[in-house]
N, C-alpha and C positions, 0 to 999 in steps of 0.2 A: 076688414080685419087684416092684420099683418100675418105673414107666413114665415115659418122657420123650417128649413129643410135639413134634416139630420142625415148626413151621408156617411155610410161606412166606408172605410178605406178599401183600396184595391187589394188583391191577393198579396199577402206578405209571405215570408219564408218560414212557414210552419214546419216544425221538425228540424230546422237548421239551427246551428249554433247562435246565429244572430237573426232572430225572428223579425226585428224591426227594420225590414227592408222590403220594398215592393219587389215582387218577382217580375220578370218580363211580361207575364200574363197580367199581373196587377197594373203595370204601367199602361198597357193597352186598354184594360177595363176602364181606367180613369179617363183616358182619351176618348173612348166610345161614349162615356157619359157626357163629357164636355161637348162633343159634337152634337149629341142628342139635345143638349140644352140650348142650342142655337135657335130652336123653334119655340122655346119657352120664354117666360118673363125674364127680363134682364135683372140679375141680382143687384141689390143695393150694397150689400156687404158680404164679405167672406170671413169666416172664423175657422180656426184650426187648432186642434190640440197641438202640443209641442213635441209629440213623438215623430220620429223620422217618417214613418209610413203615412202619417196624417199630412205632413207638409208635402211629401212626394205625390200623394193623391191629389191635393189641390194644384200642385205645379203641373201635373200632366192633364188634369181636367182643363186647365187654362190653355194648354197646348191644343186640345181638341176644340175648345170653345172659341178661341181666336178673337174675341171682341169684347174685352172687359177692361174697364179702368177703375173698378171698385176696389177699395182698400182691402188688404188681407191682414187680419188681426189674430195674434196667437193668444190662446186662452187655455192654460193648463188644466182648468177645471174639467175639460172634456177629454183628458187623458184616460187611457184604459187602465184597468186594475193591473197590479204587478203580478204577472203570471208566474214569474220565477219564484217570488216569495210564496205564492199560493202552492206551488209544487213542492217547495222545500218544506213547508209546514205540514204537508200531506205525507211526504216521505223525505226525511232529512238527508238521505244519501243523494237526493236530487238537487242539493244546494248549488251544484255546478251544472247549469243548464246545458252547457256545451257537451259535457261528458254524458249527461242523461240522454241527449239527442243522439249522440254517437252510439251509445249502448242499445237504445231502442231501435235504431235504424237497422241493426243487424238482424232483427226479428222478422219473421214472415208476416206479411200484412202490417208493416211498420207504421204506416200512416194511421190505420184504424186503431192500432194498439195505443199510439200516442194520444189520439183523440179520446179514446175510452178512458185512459188514465187521467187525462186532464179534466174530463167531466167529473170523475170521482173526486178529484182534488177540489173542483169548484163546489161540489156538494158539501164537502168537508168544511170549506170556508164559510158557506152560507148557513149550514145547519148545525155545526158542532158548537159546543159551549166553550171553545178555546179561542175566542175572538182576540183576546189579549196577546196571543202569540204572533199575530200578523202585524205587519207594518201599517196596514190600513184594513180595518174590519169591513165586513159587508155593509153594515149600517153606516159607517163613516163614508164608504165609497158612494153609496146611494145619496147621502146628504150632500156630498161634494158635487155630484152631477146635477142634482136638482137646484142647488144654489147657483151653479154656473149658468144653467138655463134661465133662472129667474133674474140673474144679473144682466143678461143680454136683453131680456124682455123689459126690465126696468130702464135700461139705457135707451132702448128704442122708443119707449113711451115718453121718456123725458125729452127726447129730441123732436118729438112731434110738435108741429106748429099749430096751435089751437085756432089760429086765424085762417088757416088754410084747410078747411074741411073737405075740399074737393081734391086735395093732393092724393096721389096714388099711394096705395098701401106699400109697406116695406116688404121686400123679399130677401131673406137672409139665409145663406148657406153655411152649414157648419160641418167640417170634415173631422170625423171622430172614429170611434170604434163601437163594436157591438155591445160591450158592457154598458157604457153611458147611454146608448140609445135604449137598451132594454130597461135600465133603471128609470129613465125618464118616462117611458111608456107605462111602466108599472105604477109610477106615481100618479099619472093622469087617469089611467083606467082602473086603478086600485086592484092590480093583479096580485096574486100570491107570489111568494118567493119561488115556488116550484114552477109556476106558470112563466115567471120571468126567466128562469134558467132555460126552459123549453124554448121561449121566444129567442133568446140569445143564440141558441143552437141553429135556429132557422134563418137568421139574417145573412143574406148573400153579400158578397163583396161588391162595393159601390152601389148597394141598394139605397133607396131614398125613402125616408119616412117624413111625412109632412105634418106639421103642427100649425094650428091657427090660433091667434091670440089677439085680445084687445084689453082694455083696462078692466073689463068685467069678466072675461072668459079665457080659458085655455083649453083647447080640445085637439083631438087627433083626427086628421083628415084621412090619411092612409098610412100603412106600414109596409116596409120591405118591398117597395116597388122596384123591380129589376127588369122592366119591359125593354129598356134600352139594350140589355144583354141578350134577351130572348130574340130581339130583332136582328142582332149581330150574329147569332148562332149559338147553339146549345153548348159548344165547347167553352164559352166564356162564363158559364154559370159555376161559381165556386163558393165555398163556405169559409175557407180559411186563408 
């Protein structure tokens, strides 16, 4: 069977005016994962969403990995949901994300407050009956992510040489975000929306989720593996 590894990006700039940037911590996390991968199977292909933090995570993974000539392919189907739009629809005064971040940063326990408010905004997006107010509804988002995965599976199976049954299985790495990973796992394991939101909250930065697929089957091997960070030290374990 072929394998797809869904890799969540390194720590971004949560609570800052521009979230879509890896922090110094996030850069190092991606490099740690790349170094860790030196002892694993060499990837055949790399995919990345087209958000900056996705590309930066792949870039710094390769810095740590140091031995790859596989092509890197951008696939916007693996982009994260629009968190600014989700916050704006939850509270219209937060339409300016930079101003919202500056305002909340002045509060005590600012990081926890921002995370709590964002989770409530996510629940509103998923469970309210106002999906038409969003640029992309929860249902549309899930469909986009599942279609992106199926697109890669179909391409990989189409490239398979039927005359070479002994050829090694494909190993594909996809650098993406917690939302697409959670939506894909929900689809395969038939989780509820509430379970999917909970899973999304638990995914660590640069965690690895492995899928196995063939022409007949798509399954989950493991979810949210961050052993590379645990080996490097507890200070590298982050959620945002």
